[in-house]
C-alpha positions as CSV (number, residue, x, y, z in Angstrom):
1,M,22.9,-11.3,23.6
2,A,21.0,-11.5,20.3
3,D,18.8,-8.6,21.0
4,E,21.7,-6.3,21.3
5,S,22.7,-7.7,17.7
6,L,18.9,-6.9,16.5
7,S,19.3,-3.5,18.4
8,E,22.6,-2.9,16.4
9,R,21.3,-3.8,13.4
10,L,18.3,-1.8,13.6
11,R,20.2,1.1,15.0
12,P,21.6,2.9,11.7
13,Y,17.3,3.0,9.9
14,R,16.5,4.3,13.4
15,V,19.0,7.4,12.3
16,L,18.3,7.3,9.0
17,L,14.6,7.7,9.9
18,A,14.3,9.9,12.6
19,S,16.8,12.4,10.3
20,R,14.2,11.9,7.8
21,A,11.1,13.3,10.1
22,R,13.5,16.0,11.4
23,A,14.1,17.6,8.3
24,Q,10.4,17.2,6.6
25,M,9.4,19.0,10.0
26,Q,11.9,21.8,10.4
27,Y,10.3,24.2,7.6
28,R,6.8,23.9,9.3
29,A,4.6,25.7,7.6
30,S,5.5,23.8,4.3
31,F,5.0,20.9,6.4
32,V,1.3,21.5,7.0
33,T,0.6,22.7,4.0
34,D,2.0,19.1,2.2
35,I,-0.5,17.5,5.1
36,L,-3.5,19.7,4.5
37,G,-2.7,18.2,0.2
38,T,-2.4,14.7,1.2
39,V,-5.6,15.4,3.2
40,G,-7.5,16.9,0.1
41,V,-6.0,13.6,-2.0
42,G,-8.2,11.4,0.9
43,L,-11.2,13.2,1.2
44,A,-11.5,13.7,-3.1
45,E,-11.2,9.9,-2.9
46,F,-13.9,9.5,-0.3
47,A,-16.0,12.1,-2.5
48,E,-16.6,9.9,-5.7
49,V,-17.6,6.9,-3.0
50,W,-20.0,9.6,-1.2
51,V,-21.5,10.8,-5.0
52,I,-22.1,7.3,-6.3
53,F,-24.1,6.1,-3.1
54,H,-25.6,9.1,-3.5
55,N,-27.2,8.0,-6.6
56,V,-27.4,4.3,-6.1
57,D,-27.9,2.0,-3.1
58,V,-26.2,-0.8,-3.8
59,L,-23.1,-1.1,-6.5
60,G,-21.5,-4.9,-7.0
61,G,-23.6,-5.8,-3.9
62,L,-22.3,-3.2,-1.6
63,D,-23.7,-0.8,0.2
64,F,-22.3,2.6,1.4
65,T,-21.4,1.3,4.4
66,A,-20.0,-1.5,2.6
67,A,-18.3,0.5,0.6
68,L,-17.1,2.7,3.4
69,L,-15.6,-0.1,5.5
70,V,-13.6,-0.9,1.5
71,F,-12.8,2.6,1.0
72,A,-11.2,2.8,4.6
73,L,-9.2,-0.6,4.1
74,S,-7.4,0.0,1.0
75,N,-6.6,3.7,1.5
76,L,-4.9,3.0,5.2
77,A,-2.8,0.0,3.8
78,F,-1.8,2.0,1.2
79,S,-1.3,5.2,2.9
80,L,1.4,3.0,5.8
81,A,3.1,1.7,2.2
82,D,3.0,4.9,0.6
83,M,4.5,7.1,3.4
84,F,7.1,4.4,4.1
85,V,8.2,2.8,0.1
86,G,6.4,4.6,-1.5
87,H,8.8,6.9,-3.3
88,L,10.7,3.7,-4.5
89,D,8.7,5.4,-7.9
90,Q,11.5,7.5,-7.4
91,L,14.4,5.5,-8.5
92,P,14.4,6.3,-12.1
93,R,15.4,9.4,-10.8
94,F,18.4,8.0,-8.5
95,I,18.9,5.7,-11.6
96,R,19.4,8.7,-14.6
97,A,21.7,10.9,-11.3
98,G,24.2,8.5,-11.2
99,Q,23.0,7.9,-7.2
100,V,21.9,4.5,-7.4
101,D,25.8,3.8,-7.4
102,A,26.0,5.8,-4.6
103,F,24.1,3.1,-2.3
104,Y,26.2,0.4,-3.0
105,V,28.8,1.6,-1.8
106,R,27.1,1.9,1.6
107,P,27.1,-0.9,4.1
108,L,23.8,-0.8,4.0
109,P,21.3,-2.8,1.9
110,L,20.2,-1.1,-1.6
111,L,16.7,-1.5,-0.7
112,A,17.2,-0.9,3.2
113,Q,18.8,2.4,1.8
114,L,16.5,3.5,-0.7
115,M,13.1,2.4,1.6
116,T,15.0,4.9,3.9
117,S,15.6,7.6,1.9
118,D,12.9,9.0,2.6
119,L,10.1,9.1,5.3
120,S,6.9,10.8,4.0
121,L,5.8,12.1,6.8
122,R,3.4,14.3,5.0
123,R,1.2,11.6,3.7
124,V,-0.5,11.7,7.4
125,G,-2.6,13.4,6.4
126,R,-4.4,11.1,4.0
127,L,-3.5,8.1,6.9
128,A,-5.6,10.3,9.1
129,V,-8.7,10.5,6.5
130,A,-8.3,6.5,6.1
131,L,-8.7,6.2,9.8
132,V,-12.0,8.4,10.6
133,A,-13.6,6.4,7.4
134,L,-12.2,3.3,9.2
135,T,-13.6,4.2,12.6
136,V,-17.5,5.0,11.0
137,A,-17.5,1.9,8.7
138,L,-16.5,-0.3,12.3
139,V,-19.3,1.9,14.5
140,T,-22.0,1.9,11.5
141,A,-21.6,-1.3,10.0
142,P,-23.8,-4.1,11.5
143,I,-20.9,-6.6,12.3
144,A,-21.4,-9.2,14.4
145,W,-18.1,-8.5,17.1
146,S,-15.9,-11.4,18.1
147,A,-12.2,-12.5,19.0
148,A,-12.4,-13.6,15.0
149,T,-13.5,-10.2,13.7
150,V,-11.0,-8.1,15.3
151,A,-8.1,-10.7,14.4
152,L,-9.6,-10.0,11.1
153,I,-9.5,-6.9,10.8
154,V,-6.1,-6.4,12.0
155,L,-4.9,-9.5,10.2
156,T,-6.2,-7.4,6.9
157,V,-4.3,-3.8,7.9
158,V,-0.8,-5.3,8.0
159,S,-1.4,-8.1,5.2
160,G,-2.5,-5.1,3.1
161,T,0.0,-2.4,4.0
162,A,3.1,-5.4,3.0
163,I,0.8,-5.9,0.2
164,F,1.2,-2.5,-1.1
165,S,4.8,-2.4,-0.3
166,A,5.5,-5.4,-2.3
167,L,3.5,-3.7,-5.3
168,F,6.2,-0.6,-4.8
169,T,9.1,-2.6,-4.3
170,A,8.1,-5.1,-7.3
171,A,7.8,-1.5,-9.5
172,G,11.5,-0.2,-8.1
173,G,13.0,-3.5,-9.3
174,L,11.2,-3.4,-12.9
175,Q,12.3,0.1,-13.1
176,F,15.8,-1.2,-13.2
177,F,14.7,-2.2,-16.7
178,L,12.1,0.7,-18.0
179,V,13.9,3.4,-16.8
180,D,11.2,5.8,-18.5
181,G,8.4,3.7,-18.2
182,S,6.9,4.8,-15.2
183,E,3.3,4.4,-16.5
184,F,3.4,0.8,-17.2
185,T,4.4,-0.1,-13.0
186,N,1.7,3.2,-11.8
187,A,-0.2,0.6,-12.7
188,F,0.3,-2.1,-10.9
189,T,1.1,1.0,-7.8
190,Y,-1.5,3.1,-7.7
191,G,-3.8,1.3,-10.8
192,G,-4.2,-1.7,-7.7
193,S,-4.7,1.1,-5.1
194,Y,-8.0,2.0,-7.0
195,A,-8.8,-1.6,-7.8
196,A,-8.4,-2.5,-4.3
197,Q,-10.9,0.6,-3.3
198,Q,-14.0,-0.9,-5.7
199,S,-16.1,-3.8,-4.6
200,Q,-14.3,-6.8,-7.4
201,Q,-17.8,-7.9,-9.0
202,V,-17.9,-4.1,-11.2
203,F,-14.7,-5.8,-12.9
204,P,-15.3,-8.5,-16.1
205,G,-14.1,-11.5,-15.3
206,P,-10.4,-11.3,-16.1
207,L,-9.7,-8.4,-14.6
208,R,-11.0,-10.0,-10.9
209,I,-8.8,-13.0,-11.8
210,F,-6.1,-10.5,-12.3
211,W,-7.1,-8.2,-9.0
212,T,-7.2,-11.4,-7.1
213,F,-5.2,-14.1,-7.8
214,V,-2.0,-12.4,-9.8
215,A,-1.5,-8.6,-8.3
216,P,-3.8,-9.4,-5.0
217,T,-5.5,-6.2,-3.8
218,A,-9.1,-7.8,-3.2
219,F,-7.1,-9.1,-0.5
220,V,-6.0,-5.6,1.0
221,A,-10.2,-4.9,1.7
222,Y,-13.0,-6.7,-0.3
223,I,-12.6,-10.2,0.4
224,P,-12.3,-9.2,3.8
225,A,-14.9,-7.2,4.4
226,V,-16.8,-9.1,2.4
227,A,-16.4,-11.5,4.8
228,V,-16.9,-9.2,8.3
229,L,-20.0,-8.2,7.0
230,G,-21.3,-11.8,5.8
231,L,-21.7,-10.7,2.6
232,P,-22.6,-13.0,-0.4
233,G,-19.5,-11.4,-1.9
234,D,-18.0,-12.7,-5.5
235,R,-18.1,-16.6,-6.0
236,L,-14.1,-16.2,-7.0
237,A,-13.8,-15.1,-3.7
238,P,-15.4,-17.0,-0.6
239,H,-15.4,-15.9,2.8
240,W,-12.8,-18.4,4.5
241,L,-10.2,-16.7,1.3
242,A,-10.1,-13.4,3.6
243,W,-8.2,-15.6,6.4
244,C,-5.3,-16.0,3.6
245,T,-4.6,-12.5,3.0
246,P,-0.7,-13.2,5.1
247,L,-0.2,-15.8,1.8
248,A,-1.6,-13.3,-0.4
249,A,1.0,-10.8,1.4
250,L,4.0,-13.6,0.9
251,L,3.1,-14.9,-2.0
252,A,3.1,-10.9,-3.3
253,W,6.6,-10.0,-1.6
254,A,8.2,-13.6,-3.3
255,I,7.5,-11.9,-6.6
256,A,9.0,-8.4,-5.2
257,G,11.8,-10.3,-4.3
258,L,12.0,-11.8,-7.7
259,C,11.7,-8.6,-10.0
260,W,14.2,-6.4,-7.2
261,R,17.2,-9.4,-7.6
262,L,16.7,-9.4,-11.3
263,G,16.6,-5.8,-11.6
264,T,19.4,-5.1,-9.6
265,R,21.3,-7.8,-11.2
266,H,20.3,-6.0,-14.6
267,Y,22.0,-2.7,-13.6
268,Q,25.5,-1.9,-14.5
269,G,25.9,1.1,-13.5
270,A,25.5,5.1,-14.1
271,G,29.1,4.8,-16.7
272,G,26.8,1.9,-19.1
């Protein structure tokens, strides 16, 4: 009975997501072009890593193989989060157009409606680049494989996706206060994505603390990668901290939930 009840609750979300997916794939030429565009974005970001390590052997304690693993884990998590909740950065457009009021009169929660208002399948191109990079990194890296290693990698992908999703949600909540402040919120979402691709040792102390314990993007890729590869890593992040990625995700979502709650309570409607 409980399973049937849960299935019925999820049914509206499944219908919405399926309709969004069919709508995007209806115009195949446009859909393929969009996917190729996101593939280009992923390749451009990979090219940055390749160019850097074509000129230096080690940067921030990472060689090319280790840097590729960090790049792949961070891009995979960000691509998944961006696909499902990245469109929350369009919230200011909904606020200006008064469309948020229409969401309130529907039976589904506001956040759930916004998350299912668009399913950006075109971003699957960047996801594909991340999956290829991750496969190459796992095959070529000197990893001592064990059940714990596999569990840590899976846990990292799931928790990293949750962390980036939380950042998008927190940014969405802040947009109720900063309708014209997308640059500020993008610093946490897209800025956090860029920071997650780097060795934390390249940042000065205050930034390392910020990206590890405030906006915990260091847990998305760098800390787990260092633990998997058995590298010395950053003195602020010992290897055992890699197993705390779910806690970092829970903390990120607690902050995101607070930001969202404050933002929705602050919103008074299109009429002011």
